[in-house]
VOBA-1610 file (N, C-alpha, C; in pm, whole numbers, padded with zeros to 5 digits, always signed):
BEGIN
Unk-05503+11325-16999Unk-05476+11242-16875Unk-05344+11178-16915Unk-05272+11156-16826Unk-05132+11073-16853Unk-05130+10972-16719Unk-05102+10840-16772Unk-05092+10750-16658Unk-04937+10722-16656Unk-04890+10700-16541Unk-04756+10682-16521Unk-04748+10542-16443Unk-04629+10449-16479Unk-04603+10328-16421Unk-04459+10339-16403Unk-04439+10319-16285Unk-04299+10276-16251Unk-04262+10135-16231Unk-04130+10098-16249Unk-04090+09970-16232Unk-03913+09972-16222Unk-03893+09840-16163Unk-03733+09846-16142Unk-03699+09843-16027Unk-03773+09883-15916Unk-03739+09890-15773Unk-03713+09745-15741Unk-03648+09754-15599Unk-03614+09602-15540Unk-03522+09631-15425Unk-03464+09499-15397Unk-03359+09530-15278Unk-03223+09496-15345Unk-03119+09590-15286Unk-02993+09588-15338Unk-02892+09616-15228Unk-02776+09551-15229Unk-02692+09596-15118Unk-02627+09735-15126Unk-02559+09786-15021Unk-02514+09912-15041Unk-02407+09898-15132Unk-02374+09998-15222Unk-02281+10011-15337Unk-02345+09968-15457Unk-02462+09893-15456Unk-02519+09859-15577Unk-02566+09950-15661Unk-02645+09888-15774Unk-02711+09990-15866Unk-02856+09934-15910Unk-02949+09999-15947Unk-03054+09978-15990Unk-03118+10075-16088Unk-03200+10062-16173Unk-03246+10130-16290Unk-03392+10136-16294Unk-03451+10254-16248Unk-03598+10272-16266Unk-03661+10314-16390Unk-03765+10254-16415Unk-03843+10316-16521Unk-03980+10347-16523Unk-04009+10473-16611Unk-04135+10508-16582Unk-04206+10508-16722Unk-04294+10442-16743Unk-04355+10430-16869Unk-04516+10508-16855Unk-04523+10589-16959Unk-04642+10675-16964Unk-04724+10621-17089Unk-04858+10655-17059Unk-04956+10641-17150Unk-05083+10750-17123Unk-05136+10775-17260Unk-05212+10886-17243Unk-05179+10993-17327Unk-05053+11044-17326Unk-05002+11142-17398Unk-04859+11145-17385Unk-04788+11207-17481Unk-04643+11188-17494Unk-04578+11260-17398Unk-04465+11204-17335Unk-04389+11283-17218Unk-04305+11389-17281Unk-04291+11389-17417Unk-04224+11519-17459Unk-04301+11631-17432Unk-04422+11637-17378Unk-04498+11749-17359Unk-04473+11814-17208Unk-04383+11735-17143Unk-04376+11736-16986Unk-04242+11760-16949Unk-04195+11843-16850Unk-04081+11816-16760Unk-04112+11684-16683Unk-04037+11602-16670Unk-04032+11466-16605Unk-03965+11474-16484Unk-03997+11397-16384Unk-03916+11391-16265Unk-03913+11277-16158Unk-03826+11247-16092Unk-03836+11141-15985Unk-03837+11222-15846Unk-03928+11152-15763Unk-03920+11200-15636Unk-03913+11069-15537Unk-03885+11100-15419Unk-03874+10960-15318Unk-03951+10998-15197Unk-03996+10890-15142Unk-04048+10929-14998Unk-03981+10810-14874Unk-03875+10859-14802Unk-03823+10754-14745Unk-03920+10716-14617Unk-03900+10631-14571Unk-03996+10563-14428Unk-03999+10670-14309Unk-04140+10727-14300Unk-04148+10817-14188Unk-04129+10946-14243Unk-04079+10990-14359Unk-04046+11123-14382Unk-04128+11186-14505Unk-04116+11281-14517Unk-04192+11363-14630Unk-04134+11341-14774Unk-04218+11343-14871Unk-04152+11301-15002Unk-04079+11421-15060Unk-03952+11375-15131Unk-03863+11484-15162Unk-03828+11475-15295Unk-03789+11594-15383Unk-03726+11590-15518Unk-03599+11528-15526Unk-03582+11427-15633Unk-03463+11348-15645Unk-03408+11405-15787Unk-03474+11410-15892Unk-03416+11468-16014Unk-03510+11498-16112Unk-03491+11589-16226Unk-03578+11626-16325Unk-03505+11642-16457Unk-03589+11627-16554Unk-03520+11652-16699Unk-03630+11731-16783Unk-03565+11840-16832Unk-03640+11936-16915Unk-03696+11878-17052Unk-03821+11920-17104Unk-03888+11874-17215Unk-03804+11952-17346Unk-03769+12084-17310Unk-03726+12129-17453Unk-03579+12070-17481Unk-03496+12087-17399Unk-03359+12074-17446Unk-03290+11929-17351Unk-03386+11866-17278Unk-03321+11762-17195Unk-03213+11780-17084Unk-03211+11900-17051Unk-03127+11941-16953Unk-03179+11877-16825Unk-03088+11843-16736Unk-03115+11766-16583Unk-03077+11840-16481Unk-03155+11830-16384Unk-03128+11866-16247Unk-03153+11794-16134Unk-03083+11781-16017Unk-03070+11677-15930Unk-03055+11743-15793Unk-03097+11656-15701Unk-03074+11708-15570Unk-02957+11661-15527Unk-02886+11766-15445Unk-02775+11746-15407Unk-02718+11603-15339Unk-02805+11531-15269Unk-02798+11422-15208Unk-02785+11306-15324Unk-02791+11305-15429Unk-02804+11225-15539Unk-02721+11265-15641Unk-02666+11372-15645Unk-02569+11432-15757Unk-02441+11367-15754Unk-02423+11309-15889Unk-02297+11214-15928Unk-02331+11079-15915Unk-02436+11031-15857Unk-02482+10894-15830Unk-02581+10852-15906Unk-02668+10939-15963Unk-02808+10918-16007Unk-02806+10991-16141Unk-02872+10925-16254Unk-02884+11013-16361Unk-03030+10976-16412Unk-03085+11089-16444Unk-03211+11082-16517Unk-03194+11088-16665Unk-03292+11023-16738Unk-03285+11004-16903Unk-03428+11008-16934Unk-03433+11015-17082Unk-03584+10999-17142Unk-03572+10929-17265Unk-03659+10852-17313Unk-03662+10789-17440Unk-03786+10843-17510Unk-03797+10953-17559Unk-03937+10998-17613Unk-04005+10905-17696Unk-03938+10833-17778Unk-03974+10733-17883Unk-04072+10626-17773Unk-04000+10596-17690Unk-04058+10475-17596Unk-04139+10552-17484Unk-04162+10682-17488Unk-04240+10735-17380Unk-04211+10684-17255Unk-04071+10701-17234Unk-04033+10627-17109Unk-03915+10715-17051Unk-03933+10745-16901Unk-03822+10807-16841Unk-03744+10707-16741Unk-03609+10718-16723Unk-03529+10625-16633Unk-03459+10702-16526Unk-03424+10629-16431Unk-03346+10689-16324Unk-03251+10574-16309Unk-03128+10602-16347Unk-03011+10525-16304Unk-02971+10552-16169Unk-02947+10452-16083Unk-02906+10476-15940Unk-02769+10399-15914Unk-02664+10457-15904Unk-02547+10387-15874Unk-02482+10421-15725Unk-02403+10322-15680Unk-02355+10358-15560Unk-02472+10393-15441Unk-02578+10305-15445Unk-02688+10314-15371Unk-02636+10283-15200Unk-02710+10364-15125Unk-02680+10378-14977Unk-02807+10341-14905Unk-02797+10303-14783Unk-02904+10276-14705Unk-03026+10395-14695Unk-02960+10522-14702Unk-03032+10654-14690Unk-03110+10667-14825Unk-03088+10573-14917Unk-03159+10592-15044Unk-03276+10525-15044Unk-03311+10422-14934Unk-03457+10361-14914Unk-03555+10443-14926Unk-03654+10401-14990Unk-03753+10499-15009Unk-03866+10430-15126Unk-03981+10504-15139Unk-04081+10465-15237Unk-04035+10566-15339Unk-04009+10533-15466Unk-03950+10647-15557Unk-04077+10638-15669Unk-04114+10796-15684Unk-04228+10826-15776Unk-04185+10887-15895Unk-04253+10873-16003Unk-04232+10936-16128Unk-04335+11025-16136Unk-04300+11164-16197Unk-04411+11275-16203Unk-04384+11346-16330Unk-04509+11416-16369Unk-04496+11485-16498Unk-04561+11615-16480Unk-04500+11716-16531Unk-04549+11853-16509Unk-04548+11942-16635Unk-04659+12006-16641Unk-04702+12061-16779Unk-04642+12196-16780Unk-04618+12246-16656Unk-04615+12404-16649Unk-04454+12414-16688Unk-04410+12534-16710Unk-04297+12567-16722Unk-04233+12645-16619Unk-04227+12559-16508Unk-04174+12590-16381Unk-04053+12568-16339Unk-04015+12577-16201Unk-03875+12557-16156Unk-03829+12381-16184Unk-03709+12370-16182Unk-03655+12250-16205Unk-03699+12143-16097Unk-03739+12187-15974Unk-03779+12087-15847Unk-03928+12046-15870Unk-03989+12106-15946Unk-04135+12055-15989Unk-04226+12062-15855Unk-04264+12176-15831Unk-04332+12197-15692Unk-04479+12143-15697Unk-04527+12129-15803Unk-04666+12079-15835Unk-04680+12007-15959Unk-04634+11887-15956Unk-04668+11813-16079Unk-04808+11782-16114Unk-04830+11773-16240Unk-04979+11734-16269Unk-05001+11600-16259Unk-04928+11515-16261Unk-04933+11357-16264Unk-04835+11285-16186Unk-04885+11178-16092Unk-04790+11090-16037Unk-04811+10948-16049Unk-04702+10871-16051Unk-04710+10728-16061Unk-04749+10646-15918Unk-04751+10536-15933Unk-04799+10480-15796Unk-04678+10444-15718Unk-04567+10455-15756Unk-04439+10435-15686Unk-04380+10297-15702Unk-04254+10276-15673Unk-04189+10168-15682Unk-04073+10179-15535Unk-04066+10052-15461Unk-03985+10042-15353Unk-03860+10017-15398Unk-03764+10086-15317Unk-03634+10069-15331Unk-03577+10069-15204Unk-03500+09937-15158Unk-03438+09914-15041Unk-03318+09871-15049Unk-03234+09939-14972Unk-03069+09932-14980Unk-03040+09870-14849Unk-02967+09756-14837Unk-02937+09692-14717Unk-02784+09732-14685Unk-02737+09754-14571Unk-02592+09791-14519Unk-02527+09660-14514
//
């Protein structure tokens, strides 16, 4: 079992930045592809970014490419999402996820989810 706890969400003005953290307990994150998803108000949850367990290669949704950066610190068992130039359409609950399978980069069926952290971007 893996427990994931997100933090770092909040209210920010358009153009601002936030850094989300996802701390894991139970098992080492190096055993998983890690990712971030988000669910905007009234919409389905969508993939944002992921980082591969083997070589740390990253993958992003087109909507965040060039603005968001996913990273991991295996020693701290933590994954991060640096979000720059935030826009109102980035407003969502952001979720951390862990996938033990060697599947695609968009993580269609993660094994574990965090509880989510709210990010609100005002215009």
